[in-house]
Residue frames relative to the residue before (quaternion, step in Angstrom):
aa qw qx qy qz dx dy dz
M 1.0000 0.0000 0.0000 0.0000 0.00 0.00 0.00
S 0.0028 0.7638 -0.6454 0.0115 3.51 -1.14 0.75
G 0.8346 -0.0659 0.0015 0.5469 3.57 -0.44 1.20
G 0.7047 -0.4618 0.2573 0.4732 3.58 1.09 0.70
I 0.6396 0.5000 -0.3188 0.4892 3.58 1.29 0.02
T 0.4128 -0.6895 0.5359 0.2589 3.56 -0.94 0.91
V 0.1060 -0.8227 0.5577 0.0296 3.57 -0.66 1.10
Q 0.7757 0.1106 -0.0933 0.6142 3.59 1.25 -0.27
G 0.1815 0.7933 -0.5700 0.1131 3.53 -1.10 0.61
Q 0.2321 -0.7329 0.6191 0.1603 3.49 -1.40 -0.03
F 0.3819 -0.7042 0.5510 0.2336 3.57 -1.03 0.80
V 0.0157 -0.8239 0.5612 -0.0776 3.54 -0.30 1.36
Q 0.3392 -0.7312 0.5581 0.1973 3.56 -0.92 0.94
H 0.1027 0.7921 -0.5827 0.1499 3.54 0.13 1.36
E 0.3365 -0.8068 0.4500 0.1827 3.57 -0.05 1.33
E 0.6240 0.5442 -0.3502 0.4379 3.62 1.02 -0.67
I 0.6601 0.4839 -0.3033 0.4881 3.60 0.98 -0.84
I 0.6391 0.5308 -0.3277 0.4500 3.59 0.93 -0.89
K 0.6741 0.4817 -0.2951 0.4759 3.59 0.88 -0.92
Y 0.6262 0.5473 -0.3313 0.4456 3.59 0.96 -0.89
C 0.6928 0.4614 -0.2734 0.4820 3.60 0.86 -0.97
H 0.6295 0.5327 -0.3343 0.4563 3.59 0.96 -0.81
D 0.6635 0.5103 -0.3028 0.4557 3.59 0.89 -0.92
I 0.6419 0.5186 -0.3200 0.4654 3.60 0.98 -0.83
L 0.7068 0.4628 -0.2743 0.4594 3.58 0.77 -1.03
S 0.6286 0.5317 -0.3360 0.4575 3.60 1.03 -0.71
S 0.6896 0.4857 -0.2902 0.4521 3.57 0.91 -0.87
L 0.6957 0.4564 -0.2697 0.4847 3.60 1.11 -0.63
E 0.2677 -0.8006 0.4905 0.2163 3.59 1.29 -0.28
L 0.2464 0.7775 -0.5318 0.2280 3.57 0.89 0.96
H 0.2038 -0.7718 0.5949 0.0941 3.55 -1.21 0.60
G 0.7308 0.3991 -0.3094 0.4592 3.55 -1.05 0.75
P 0.7026 -0.4352 0.3232 0.4610 3.55 -1.27 -0.12
I 0.0124 -0.7917 0.6081 -0.0563 3.55 -0.71 1.14
G 0.1857 -0.7782 0.5907 0.1047 3.58 -0.90 0.91
L 0.0780 -0.7793 0.6211 0.0298 3.54 -0.89 0.99
Q 0.1020 -0.7542 0.6443 0.0755 3.53 -1.08 0.77
V 0.0190 -0.7937 0.6071 -0.0317 3.53 -0.84 1.06
K 0.0983 -0.7682 0.6302 0.0548 3.51 -1.26 0.46
M 0.4372 -0.6789 0.5223 0.2743 3.54 -1.11 0.71
S 0.3832 -0.7274 0.5266 0.2164 3.56 -0.87 1.01
E 0.7086 -0.4513 0.3290 0.4313 3.56 -1.30 0.14
D 0.7076 0.4114 -0.2581 0.5133 3.61 1.18 -0.54
N 0.5581 -0.6742 0.3447 0.3395 3.59 1.26 0.66
I 0.5025 0.5935 -0.4569 0.4319 3.57 1.02 0.83
F 0.4039 -0.7105 0.5179 0.2527 3.58 -0.88 0.94
K 0.0766 -0.7873 0.6118 -0.0061 3.53 -1.01 0.95
I 0.4991 -0.6440 0.4928 0.3055 3.56 -1.13 0.71
L 0.2507 -0.7268 0.6177 0.1652 3.56 -1.02 0.85
E 0.7729 -0.2135 0.1539 0.5774 3.55 0.94 -0.93
I 0.2032 -0.7230 0.6449 0.1416 3.52 -1.36 0.42
N 0.0605 -0.8083 0.5856 -0.0056 3.57 -0.75 1.08
P 0.2841 -0.7823 0.5318 0.1564 3.61 -0.63 1.10
R 0.6019 0.5082 -0.3711 0.4917 3.56 0.61 1.20
I 0.6095 -0.4787 0.4522 0.4415 3.53 -1.33 0.06
Q 0.3747 -0.7311 0.5299 0.2104 3.57 -0.85 0.98
G 0.6220 -0.5552 0.4014 0.3790 3.56 -1.17 0.48
T 0.7027 0.4527 -0.2570 0.4851 3.56 1.08 -0.71
S 0.4150 0.7417 -0.4544 0.2668 3.60 1.25 -0.16
I 0.6199 0.5581 -0.3511 0.4255 3.59 1.02 -0.73
S 0.5638 0.6041 -0.3828 0.4131 3.60 1.18 -0.48
A 0.5756 0.6095 -0.3700 0.4004 3.59 1.17 -0.55
T 0.5399 0.6118 -0.4212 0.3959 3.61 1.15 -0.39
G 0.6014 0.5604 -0.3485 0.4504 3.58 1.16 -0.54
A 0.6945 0.4115 -0.2571 0.5312 3.57 1.22 -0.48
G 0.6282 -0.5939 0.3140 0.3925 3.57 1.29 0.29
V 0.6474 0.4994 -0.3166 0.4810 3.59 1.25 0.24
N 0.1904 -0.7707 0.6026 0.0812 3.56 -0.77 1.11
L 0.2360 -0.8315 0.4890 0.1171 3.60 0.09 1.29
P 0.6434 0.4953 -0.3627 0.4574 3.69 0.87 -0.67
L 0.6555 0.4974 -0.3168 0.4717 3.61 0.97 -0.78
L 0.6293 0.5261 -0.3335 0.4647 3.60 1.00 -0.74
A 0.6219 0.5421 -0.3401 0.4513 3.59 1.06 -0.74
V 0.6380 0.5099 -0.3232 0.4780 3.58 1.03 -0.77
H 0.6605 0.5001 -0.3026 0.4712 3.60 0.90 -0.92
Q 0.6273 0.5353 -0.3381 0.4534 3.59 1.02 -0.77
E 0.6359 0.5496 -0.3279 0.4314 3.57 0.97 -0.83
Y 0.7389 0.3759 -0.2051 0.5203 3.57 1.09 -0.73
N 0.4257 -0.7192 0.4438 0.3234 3.59 1.30 0.24
D 0.4953 0.6403 -0.4106 0.4197 3.53 1.13 0.77
I 0.4947 0.6536 -0.4238 0.3853 3.57 0.72 1.04
D 0.1690 -0.7586 0.6252 0.0715 3.52 -1.00 0.95
Y 0.2781 -0.8121 0.4904 0.1507 3.57 -0.03 1.31
E 0.6108 0.5702 -0.3483 0.4249 3.59 1.11 -0.61
S 0.6818 0.4979 -0.2935 0.4484 3.60 1.13 -0.57
I 0.5245 0.6291 -0.4206 0.3903 3.60 1.24 -0.13
S 0.1083 -0.7946 0.5972 0.0156 3.52 -0.76 1.12
I 0.1274 -0.7971 0.5892 0.0354 3.57 -0.70 1.13
N 0.3143 -0.7374 0.5701 0.1800 3.56 -0.88 0.97
W 0.1732 -0.8200 0.5406 0.0727 3.56 0.25 1.32
G 0.7231 0.4206 -0.3275 0.4393 3.55 -1.12 0.72
V 0.5038 0.6449 -0.4292 0.3823 3.59 1.24 -0.29
R 0.2211 -0.7595 0.6022 0.1079 3.53 -0.99 0.93
F 0.0876 -0.7887 0.6047 0.0684 3.57 -1.21 0.46
S 0.0987 -0.7536 0.6468 0.0642 3.48 -1.32 0.46
R 0.1768 -0.7713 0.6053 0.0861 3.56 -0.92 0.94
Y 0.1170 -0.8015 0.5859 0.0238 3.54 -0.94 0.91
F 0.0567 -0.7885 0.6124 -0.0021 3.54 -0.82 1.02
N 0.0704 0.7857 -0.6109 0.0676 3.54 -1.00 0.82
E 0.5125 -0.6431 0.4733 0.3159 3.55 -1.08 0.67
V 0.1588 -0.7414 0.6427 0.1096 3.53 -1.22 0.61
Y 0.1382 -0.7945 0.5888 0.0541 3.57 -0.80 1.03
Y 0.0684 0.7987 -0.5949 0.0589 3.56 -0.96 0.85
């Protein structure tokens, strides 16, 4: 993280985190693109840092793992989505680089 922005990461298939997020979103009955941030506490329990009802800034990084989140959000809106057909390339790493441009 740099200034609250994720600059490096890896797409990891961690079933406990996936289930935790799924359970939260199911109980809240939210619709649309939702971003959840979780962190493991010192006693090894996952805790919510924040929930954002929008496309996250890092969402575009998922395209590197084979998932187009903005397109999925559109398909979800039209109830035209087959979740079983979504293939995620787990293990893909990403790095974001920002630099000033002067002109």
